[in-house]
Steps between C-alpha positions, in 0.01 A plus 500: 500500500124505441307820542296548814150638493478853643163558662391863462133421549350289777419182313312213656664260261859567402805309382674297768835661439400858583587801713264779603562873517138588568477681830132563537319390810176379346622162614641607833555137601736460208687818584521401867675176414717641224871474565660580166710792394221754515462483873836667543482806717561832334736727686381839616746675272335322204164648594652842558680490168176402326308783667758759400528367147124494439463848645752642251364290213140604568593869469693441178225298334217718626612811314546319169174313540274793580649704216421216258147468639447872446600458136284191450188665643581844353484671839742705703447394860773579748710285728256531793204383292676185385649437844153438641384268221818326393722453806306232696501270197862573409630431852317168516598390150868572558492325837337186365700464178837581657445226756437244227798622298740472795368155592565364152843661494594356836370157418697473176816646651510233773510207261609429145220268391266564212124472544176481312156632587153511349359789302120500532454856391325511168258771610536871557673637804337539838450876526323670793218738411493710816651540846215309661622174345867591468660304784302213648318415179795551264850539643436254783386221269695194391417574138650848497805375689542232237454752219786721624735207567438367152553843347832544682618156393422570136670839517823406677534134592396303194858369469458327840129430516316346208130599480296212359163604365229294660127519442286489811130574487486537880756780490316670213185485711679659795607797288155530349346501848739773605380729222139421569539579870738794485430678172269754653441867444405689814228762501364748745152416609267793566365532852203709608712787625782510248366825347477662843868434554603617154594848623696383806826684551642226721495137384541235768592148390383261768767228489615402850353812657144373539162622373403662832809724497439592137143611579624713793775663295267583212244654737764733645549643152124525440499241225349158444723197449545433131418133526570291199544132443678309231356239275655320207421302194684230314702679239737288296746768406661456162871547548665749268775341292708812547587393856717216364693727265591777743844520657574707809803717438723543803865427574520123547768371741428125533293204377202583717482857371529367147200279573303802625590711201375231264196371694365764736246648257358157423413462871333837549157466666223590260401807705834652396460421131182364341258634765687816593253744344205332667648509850636848448156640417254279687486685830360829360134410538518386860773676696532865608622716213721749684612362836754702690617205707485118494536299821618142451620200701577191293285539187785613276644149498204302371218724371577573135225755446588701811866501398414653162266747666765612749771529235275711278388729781856563611609569143205711375363661819814505718302308762683424824540135599498410869591140581467313828732218610310171513740242640833404652845574357466867407783704648675183625608303192605630162266380230405607149141418592478742793721757328251515213209610721715765660630629165159552336351679804497870577435415866564163659328418829709257705449283808750712688823548308578843358823527305412747226279803462221323314458252790214567740468296818150346516527162675387143436190431294326300774535373855380190685332428831550209741265329745602512867476123532686428171706185532623401152851510352446624146779423251469716187674367190597648167419368157757461228474600138415212271817587318789679670547875480860607549431857586224486758626265769808292562291183463621249248397134510769415754380762747136416433541129576712585804218729616232229455706249694525748788123547499445126525751472785371791710221315691752249634698789651201633693434354845236229487273684745479796256504302175122459485469880487697530175317636196665522157397777263618471141493811280166536324681500165591133550671517161690176540232310692696540823178466698429149369865399519552602863161377618575157358827480691366642826162338537488564876554876464208742466500709182328835460256530210686697229169612350410693817660827618805459719344739753301217659810284548697786656210582732530152657881501524703562812804550279547534123812345347597619151734251337635782283491878521167597351205736502330317788809554716477877450123507552532303825772738622275797420215326686736423792411132481780265616685398185838350417658422164771299330748692285830382354724806494751323275256475209418869458681826442340776701601855590710562813213689664249217451753230582571664835127516580449135401808393696357675805175304462710185476683590821163528678365170358244657268690378191691171478740358244475149643180294515604307810563820691165637382316191626693499829385857554138399447543211743642724771265799458169357378324474837585859584546648154329830588732557796793475260348694210360791700808541717666840476811338358325344199268793436801734485684258272222484240412871512772625262424233241125561532543873444696430182314203351189412702365836605132522600314817407166518682374789286617366165217645289540845654869499416430395139242776462737761643784390269278495191365849570853629541614339173205644309547845645875526465565259212768336714534269795501618856 
């Protein structure tokens, strides 16, 4: 039996006798029409098992890794310091590589054929330099996906998959372009007032909170905003050969953990190894020297310099870190991503939920308004990751394609007299080119401009329909704008408390687990949607959920100021 070609990189030209295990959605048309083994639906227990496994594994690896990094850099930073800098990368790396490992395992276990593939990699590894380019420019690229698949094959599956070295100047050029575009070192750029803010005792990171609010908050503490911007220069970092010789020592239980032990150091971003000293010292000239408190929203996921600054201030100055929830999912779903923000914070401002002492109820980050004569039906859609993430959402390729097919079908389920009022809004991320894909298939449907704020689309909408539970759903609830959402209860594990609240919204037709029922509700209520939404029955039904997850605080800044003053005075939360 002749060997089949195993496609682990999206080739335009490939052997006739081939099978693909690439799952990326750069070519969403290809994925949409794919019907092979990798469009099998994963069961919920598979996702749950993965979440639990990665949670335990992350803790085990983290301790060994940060201890080794301390030795390498001849420092003695504590767990909390490294948690801020290291955890976002580690979570993502484990998520991405474990997915590829399990896919290869599953594929080979379901058949007994042998395969061959092409090895184009005669250059150095694709290594991210900072958090700014970590995901979309590195881990969500075909080249990095290919690199990991090839590495796993060489480590564990060479007896089944033969890697044939093949020269390709086009591939070499792709890798070269990656380094030219992403090998950057980020710098603070001095602004006119950076010296005036050098003595600030409270540091406010803008993030999702808005410049206006930051100015107000600073003024209440009689300080000027410490504005700074970031610039960068091309900096082709020379990789240290030591990264390829280091082995992470921890108790290995399976093949995947063996892979991590052998290869994890070689994949460390340069800010953790070669550029560590630079990033660890660079903030001194620009940021406040002795802040008592740092206020943050989402910056500690993507801003490398601010992450190092925060870690150092917490370690050396015992600075308090106050973090503000910036999206959906917190307090509803279990996630390593949301858990991380909570764990590193001394105080965590939520959109309503309050389960532990460090939680402070603050409310949603923004609300919307609606015109009286609004007449549109706005459908808000999610975007998928270019490559699946096991831990974040129960959305593998099967569920993603199923979701897209529902989106295409929805207009046909809306009464013809209302159909012309439909507006589709794709997530601004548009990571898989969903906007172009859906627009092509629904040429008669109006699409909202993804480059413009969603506020304008909501303002013209009689009802907002979220095709998944998302941030917009919570913000519309807080704004008391008629909104309904689709949510498949079977795909997620949620706490009993939250499940009961969501089930109650389902009972009152605010949440649906069936698209036909959702559209039938629009058809029956659209002409008099306000009569339904503002009825005592519906307002009572949404109140409990709003108080827990979509709370609106009119005097948000005053509450923040009061809480900060209390923390500073008492060195503890209120």
